[in-house]
C-alpha positions in Angstrom: 88.6 68.7 97.5 88.7 71.6 95.2 88.1 70.9 91.8 90.8 72.1 89.3 89.9 75.1 87.6 91.1 77.3 84.2 91.7 81.2 85.5 90.1 83.2 82.7 91.5 86.6 82.3 89.1 88.3 80.0 86.5 91.2 79.8 84.8 90.4 76.5 81.6 88.5 76.5 81.7 86.9 73.1 85.1 85.1 74.2 84.1 84.6 77.9 81.0 82.5 76.6 82.8 80.8 74.3 85.7 79.9 76.7 83.2 79.0 79.4 81.3 76.5 76.9 84.4 74.8 75.8 85.9 74.3 79.1 82.3 73.1 80.8 82.5 70.6 77.5 85.7 69.1 78.9 84.8 69.2 82.4 86.8 72.1 83.8 85.6 74.6 86.1 86.9 77.9 85.3 87.1 81.5 87.0 86.8 84.7 85.0 88.9 88.3 86.4 89.9 91.0 84.5 91.5 92.4 87.7 95.4 92.0 87.4 95.4 92.7 91.4 92.7 89.7 91.9 94.8 87.3 89.6 97.6 85.7 92.4 94.5 85.8 94.9 92.3 83.7 92.7 95.4 81.3 91.8 96.5 81.2 95.7 92.6 80.3 96.9 92.2 77.4 93.7 93.6 75.2 91.9 94.4 76.4 89.0 95.8 74.2 86.2 95.6 77.1 82.7 95.8 80.3 82.5 93.7 81.7 79.2 94.7 85.3 78.9 93.2 87.9 76.4 96.8 89.7 75.6 95.1 92.6 74.3 93.0 94.1 77.7 93.0 97.8 76.9 93.3 98.3 81.2 96.1 95.9 81.8 99.5 95.9 81.2 99.4 92.3 80.0 102.8 91.5 79.2 104.0 92.5 82.7 101.0 90.4 84.3 102.4 87.3 82.3 106.4 88.0 83.1 105.2 87.8 86.9 103.0 85.0 86.5 106.3 83.0 84.5 108.4 84.5 87.0 106.8 83.5 90.5 107.6 80.1 91.7 104.1 79.5 92.8 102.5 80.1 89.2 105.3 79.9 86.8 104.2 75.8 86.0 100.7 76.7 84.8 100.3 76.7 81.3 99.2 79.9 79.6 97.2 80.2 76.4 97.2 83.7 75.5 95.5 85.3 72.3 94.8 88.7 70.5 94.6 90.3 67.2 97.0 89.0 65.0 98.7 91.8 63.7 99.1 93.0 67.6 103.3 92.9 68.6 101.6 92.0 72.1 101.8 88.4 70.7 105.4 88.0 70.0 105.8 89.7 73.3 104.0 87.1 74.9 106.1 84.5 73.4 109.2 86.1 74.6 107.4 86.2 77.9 107.0 83.0 78.6 103.3 82.3 77.2 103.3 78.2 76.0 101.0 79.3 73.4 99.9 82.3 72.0 97.4 82.6 68.6 95.2 85.0 66.9 91.6 85.5 67.9 90.3 83.7 64.9 92.3 80.5 65.4 91.8 80.7 69.5 87.9 80.3 68.7 88.2 77.9 66.3 90.5 75.9 67.9 90.0 76.4 71.5 88.9 72.9 72.5 92.3 71.5 71.0 94.1 74.1 72.5 93.0 73.7 76.0 93.3 69.6 76.0 96.9 69.8 74.7 97.8 72.4 77.5 96.4 70.1 80.2 98.4 67.0 79.1 101.8 68.8 78.5 
């Protein structure tokens, strides 16, 4: 039986490291990608129970990917925590696209453990 995993969509080493450390403390395995084409493949091949998503990736249309995740029957129920620059309009676009939790980078790092735990209970 596969273990439950979080899928981290991120390119920044600082955030990837912080997210990984937090998920390990909670006891959750994780996968990391920055390739939108790989997202659905990883979800199909693994038991993904949470997606943590940098909404401000430069080389990815993050809102379109989020809309696809939230409109696909195979992924629509997976909770998504999105984070990005607090001044970026992408945060409000992510809320409109169905992202369950949207936070600024500063709040994300500060409250990551609580955000992950709250996402896994709902």
